[in-house]
LUMKEVO-22364 format. One record per atom (N, C-alpha, C, O): residue number from 1; atom name; x, y negated, z negated. Coordinates in nm, 4 decimals, padded with zeros to 6 digits, always signed. Atoms other than C-alpha are relative to their C-alpha. Last residue first. Layout:
N
num|atomo|x|y|z
NUM|CA|X|Y|Z
...
# end
This chain:
68
num|atomo|x|y|z
68|N|+00.0231|+00.1125|+00.0879
68|CA|-00.6328|-00.4387|-00.9509
68|C|-00.0894|+00.0500|-00.1114
68|O|-00.1249|-00.0265|-00.2011
67|N|-00.0936|+00.0074|+00.1132
67|CA|-00.4885|-00.1106|-00.8071
67|C|-00.0295|-00.1122|-00.0897
67|O|+00.0287|-00.1147|-00.1981
66|N|+00.0399|-00.0896|+00.0903
66|CA|-00.8073|-00.0575|-00.5873
66|C|+00.0966|-00.0079|-00.1309
66|O|+00.0539|+00.0189|-00.2432
65|N|+00.1268|+00.0500|+00.0672
65|CA|-00.7322|-00.3928|-00.4064
65|C|-00.0453|+00.0929|-00.1131
65|O|-00.0881|+00.0449|-00.2180
64|N|-00.0354|+00.1042|+00.0934
64|CA|-00.3839|-00.2804|-00.3342
64|C|-00.1075|-00.0519|-00.0739
64|O|-00.0952|-00.0842|-00.1921
63|N|-00.0600|-00.0624|+00.1143
63|CA|-00.5034|+00.0561|-00.1950
63|C|+00.0466|-00.1229|-00.1048
63|O|+00.0444|-00.1080|-00.2270
62|N|+00.1034|-00.0700|+00.0856
62|CA|-00.7419|-00.1305|+00.0325
62|C|+00.0473|+00.0541|-00.1338
62|O|-00.0135|+00.0413|-00.2401
61|N|+00.0680|+00.0881|+00.0642
61|CA|-00.4520|-00.3630|+00.1434
61|C|-00.1182|+00.0560|-00.0852
61|O|-00.1469|+00.0089|-00.1952
60|N|+00.1060|+00.0852|-00.0763
60|CA|-00.2538|-00.0694|+00.2434
60|C|-00.0610|-00.1062|-00.0876
60|O|-00.0445|-00.0978|-00.2093
59|N|+00.1275|-00.0474|+00.0188
59|CA|+00.0619|+00.0393|+00.0747
59|C|-00.0883|-00.0972|+00.0677
59|O|-00.0620|-00.2142|+00.0956
58|N|+00.1012|+00.0527|-00.0888
58|CA|+00.4326|-00.0012|+00.1642
58|C|-00.1346|+00.0676|-00.0388
58|O|-00.1399|+00.1906|-00.0397
57|N|+00.1070|-00.1056|-00.0314
57|CA|+00.6839|+00.0541|-00.1114
57|C|-00.0994|-00.0808|+00.0868
57|O|-00.1273|-00.1989|+00.0665
56|N|+00.1392|+00.0505|+00.0298
56|CA|+00.9737|-00.1948|-00.0950
56|C|-00.0965|+00.1077|+00.0495
56|O|-00.0938|+00.1542|+00.1635
55|N|+00.0260|-00.0117|+00.1533
55|CA|+01.3427|-00.0644|-00.1319
55|C|-00.1439|-00.0471|-00.0289
55|O|-00.1782|-00.0536|-00.1470
54|N|-00.0736|+00.1115|+00.0636
54|CA|+01.4308|-00.1798|+00.2275
54|C|-00.0384|-00.0198|-00.1450
54|O|-00.0469|-00.1300|-00.1992
53|N|-00.0815|+00.0644|-00.0981
53|CA|+01.1569|+00.0363|+00.3669
53|C|+00.0670|-00.1045|-00.0695
53|O|+00.0001|-00.1932|-00.1226
52|N|-00.0540|+00.1197|+00.0413
52|CA|+00.9588|+00.2806|+00.1496
52|C|+00.1092|-00.0523|+00.1134
52|O|+00.1747|+00.0252|+00.1831
51|N|+00.0371|+00.0362|+00.1316
51|CA|+00.6998|+00.5398|+00.2118
51|C|+00.0683|-00.1288|-00.0483
51|O|+00.0044|-00.2159|-00.1074
50|N|-00.1132|+00.0798|+00.0728
50|CA|+00.7254|+00.5808|+00.5814
50|C|-00.0633|-00.0490|-00.1401
50|O|-00.1655|-00.1168|-00.1506
49|N|+00.0566|+00.1014|+00.0790
49|CA|+00.5180|+00.8776|+00.6858
49|C|+00.1104|-00.0801|-00.0566
49|O|+00.2045|-00.0301|-00.1181
48|N|-00.0673|+00.0337|+00.1268
48|CA|+00.6014|+01.1095|+00.9615
48|C|-00.0722|-00.1026|-00.0797
48|O|-00.1719|-00.1577|-00.0330
47|N|+00.0152|+00.1384|+00.0420
47|CA|+00.3705|+01.2531|+01.2287
47|C|+00.0672|-00.0324|-00.1355
47|O|+00.0229|+00.0205|-00.2374
46|N|-00.1153|+00.0636|-00.0735
46|CA|+00.5018|+01.5990|+01.3503
46|C|-00.0048|-00.1553|-00.0374
46|O|+00.0975|-00.2228|-00.0255
45|N|-00.1261|+00.0092|+00.0813
45|CA|+00.2686|+01.7640|+01.1016
45|C|+00.1284|-00.0834|+00.0600
45|O|+00.2227|-00.1213|-00.0096
44|N|-00.1177|+00.0526|-00.0867
44|CA|-00.0323|+01.6806|+01.2959
44|C|+00.1194|-00.0241|-00.0793
44|O|+00.1610|-00.1360|-00.1095
43|N|-00.0343|-00.0883|-00.1043
43|CA|-00.3175|+01.8956|+01.1352
43|C|+00.1188|-00.0555|+00.0841
43|O|+00.1643|+00.0216|+00.1686
42|N|+00.0560|+00.0487|-00.1138
42|CA|-00.3033|+01.6994|+00.8040
42|C|+00.0395|+00.1001|+00.1192
42|O|+00.1434|+00.1659|+00.1133
41|N|+00.1041|-00.0905|-00.0473
41|CA|-00.2374|+01.8945|+00.4886
41|C|-00.0584|-00.0321|+00.1392
41|O|-00.1433|+00.0411|+00.1901
40|N|-00.0574|-00.1424|+00.0103
40|CA|+00.1061|+01.7429|+00.4022
40|C|-00.1065|+00.0856|+00.0635
40|O|-00.0716|+00.1776|+00.1374
39|N|-00.0815|-00.0309|-00.1239
39|CA|-00.0136|+01.3989|+00.5380
39|C|+00.0503|+00.1470|-00.0079
39|O|+00.0774|+00.2078|+00.0956
38|N|+00.0770|+00.0025|-00.1247
38|CA|-00.3064|+01.3893|+00.2911
38|C|+00.0805|+00.0383|+00.1250
38|O|+00.0365|+00.1108|+00.2141
37|N|+00.0825|-00.1240|-00.0093
37|CA|-00.0806|+01.5041|+00.0170
37|C|-00.0892|+00.0033|+00.1113
37|O|-00.1097|+00.1097|+00.1697
36|N|-00.0958|-00.1037|-00.0334
36|CA|+00.1685|+01.2222|+00.0844
36|C|-00.0764|+00.1467|+00.0065
36|O|-00.0444|+00.2342|+00.0870
35|N|-00.0422|+00.0060|-00.1474
35|CA|-00.1122|+00.9746|+00.1053
35|C|+00.0930|+00.1180|+00.0406
35|O|+00.0819|+00.1787|+00.1471
34|N|+00.1058|-00.0354|-00.0856
34|CA|-00.2549|+01.0793|-00.2228
34|C|+00.0312|-00.0005|+00.1406
34|O|-00.0080|+00.0896|+00.2147
33|N|+00.0238|-00.1426|+00.0156
33|CA|+00.0752|+01.0779|-00.3982
33|C|-00.1143|+00.0506|+00.0884
33|O|-00.1070|+00.1563|+00.1511
32|N|-00.1055|-00.0528|-00.0779
32|CA|+00.1430|+00.7172|-00.2668
32|C|-00.0237|+00.1580|-00.0145
32|O|-00.0200|+00.2215|+00.0909
31|N|+00.0214|+00.0215|-00.1457
31|CA|-00.2040|+00.6080|-00.3797
31|C|+00.1169|+00.0669|+00.0831
31|O|+00.0916|+00.1261|+00.1881
30|N|+00.1035|-00.0934|-00.0472
30|CA|-00.1442|+00.7776|-00.7194
30|C|-00.0314|-00.0218|+00.1439
30|O|-00.0505|+00.0764|+00.2156
29|N|-00.0404|-00.1447|-00.0167
29|CA|+00.1829|+00.6058|-00.7605
29|C|-00.1027|+00.0849|+00.0372
29|O|-00.0734|+00.1727|+00.1184
28|N|-00.0838|-00.0116|-00.1157
28|CA|+00.0400|+00.2669|-00.6790
28|C|+00.0503|+00.1377|+00.0221
28|O|+00.0465|+00.1941|+00.1315
27|N|+00.0853|-00.0011|-00.1229
27|CA|-00.2476|+00.3145|-00.9134
27|C|+00.0806|+00.0054|+00.1088
27|O|+00.0402|+00.0725|+00.2038
26|N|+00.0668|-00.1360|-00.0056
26|CA|+00.0007|+00.4213|-01.1951
26|C|-00.0890|-00.0005|+00.1252
26|O|-00.0909|+00.1010|+00.1948
25|N|-00.0865|-00.0945|-00.0463
25|CA|+00.2183|+00.1169|-01.1266
25|C|-00.0612|+00.1353|+00.0150
25|O|-00.0275|+00.2097|+00.1071
24|N|+00.0280|-00.1195|+00.0842
24|CA|-00.0579|-00.1216|-01.1668
24|C|+00.0809|+00.1137|+00.0522
24|O|+00.0408|+00.1759|+00.1505
23|N|+00.0279|-00.1273|-00.0802
23|CA|+00.0904|-00.4338|-01.0088
23|C|-00.0116|+00.1083|-00.1004
23|O|+00.0661|+00.1206|-00.1950
22|N|-00.0662|-00.1171|+00.0682
22|CA|+00.0645|-00.7623|-01.1925
22|C|-00.0402|+00.1185|+00.0863
22|O|-00.1533|+00.1304|+00.1335
21|N|+00.0735|-00.1251|-00.0228
21|CA|-00.0095|-01.0602|-00.9778
21|C|+00.0709|+00.1144|-00.0625
21|O|+00.1870|+00.1403|-00.0308
20|N|+00.1234|+00.0206|+00.0534
20|CA|+00.0852|-01.4278|-01.0516
20|C|-00.0877|+00.1322|+00.0256
20|O|-00.2107|+00.1278|+00.0211
19|N|-00.0005|-00.0646|+00.1245
19|CA|+00.4657|-01.3671|-01.0160
19|C|-00.1551|-00.0057|-00.0641
19|O|-00.1729|+00.0211|-00.1830
18|N|+00.0152|+00.1042|+00.1008
18|CA|+00.4845|-01.6310|-00.7373
18|C|+00.0004|+00.0629|-00.1476
18|O|+00.0173|-00.0080|-00.2468
17|N|-00.1341|+00.0821|-00.0070
17|CA|+00.6038|-01.3697|-00.4966
17|C|+00.0121|-00.0995|-00.1155
17|O|+00.1171|-00.1213|-00.1759
16|N|-00.1151|-00.0871|+00.0551
16|CA|+00.3182|-01.1402|-00.5904
16|C|+00.1257|-00.0688|-00.0112
16|O|+00.2004|-00.0521|-00.1076
15|N|+00.0301|-00.0115|+00.1426
15|CA|+00.0551|-01.4244|-00.5445
15|C|+00.1084|+00.0889|-00.0641
15|O|+00.1550|+00.0618|-00.1748
14|N|-00.0344|+00.1452|+00.0658
14|CA|+00.2054|-01.5165|-00.2095
14|C|-00.0116|+00.0196|-00.1440
14|O|+00.0786|-00.0203|-00.2177
13|N|-00.1511|-00.0002|+00.0188
13|CA|+00.1841|-01.1370|-00.1050
13|C|+00.0452|-00.1276|-00.0590
13|O|+00.1452|-00.1246|-00.1308
12|N|-00.0424|-00.0955|+00.0963
12|CA|-00.1884|-01.1333|-00.2016
12|C|+00.1541|+00.0006|-00.0007
12|O|+00.2130|+00.0053|-00.1088
11|N|+00.0305|+00.0542|+00.1358
11|CA|-00.2578|-01.4475|-00.0048
11|C|+00.0568|+00.0843|-00.1123
11|O|+00.1227|+00.0355|-00.2041
10|N|-00.1031|+00.1060|+00.0325
10|CA|-00.0808|-01.3132|+00.2968
10|C|-00.0318|-00.0618|-00.1343
10|O|+00.0609|-00.0922|-00.2093
9|N|-00.1305|-00.0648|+00.0289
9|CA|-00.2899|-00.9887|+00.2776
9|C|+00.1112|-00.1149|-00.0297
9|O|+00.1927|-00.1037|-00.1214
8|N|+00.0054|-00.0523|+00.1374
8|CA|-00.6030|-01.2009|+00.2439
8|C|+00.1238|+00.0675|-00.0427
8|O|+00.1702|+00.0556|-00.1561
7|N|+00.0000|+00.1142|+00.0992
7|CA|-00.5143|-01.4123|+00.5494
7|C|-00.0117|+00.0534|-00.1466
7|O|+00.0467|-00.0054|-00.2376
6|N|-00.1372|+00.0492|+00.0040
6|CA|-00.4340|-01.0970|+00.7531
6|C|+00.0101|-00.1143|-00.0960
6|O|+00.1103|-00.1211|-00.1672
5|N|-00.0839|-00.1010|+00.0567
5|CA|-00.7647|-00.9339|+00.6650
5|C|+00.1497|-00.0505|-00.0121
5|O|+00.2168|-00.0301|-00.1132
4|N|+00.0452|-00.0044|+00.1377
4|CA|-00.9583|-01.2450|+00.7629
4|C|+00.0849|+00.0956|-00.0923
4|O|+00.1229|+00.0606|-00.2040
3|N|-00.0494|+00.1156|+00.0468
3|CA|-00.7690|-01.2643|+01.0896
3|C|-00.0206|-00.0243|-00.1533
3|O|+00.0649|-00.0722|-00.2277
2|N|-00.1446|-00.0264|+00.0242
2|CA|-00.8348|-00.8935|+01.1529
2|C|+00.0563|-00.1327|-00.0587
2|O|+00.1411|-00.1232|-00.1474
1|N|-00.0245|-00.0706|+00.1165
1|CA|-01.2062|-00.9736|+01.1079
1|C|+00.1441|+00.0254|-00.0351
1|O|+00.1824|+00.0202|-00.1519
# end
């Protein structure tokens, strides 16, 4: 199952690099806001959240699928 998920993620990344995938900025912003809100109300405030690394926003594959 992890292998299938990894291959789908790799295929998505390749489509983005080739310019064959349009990112829905509103869906990405909503996913980020939802995660920040979830973390803000979580019982473990010591756990941080990485929103961006090297200028690239990190989202899960499920969020990416919902953005389509």
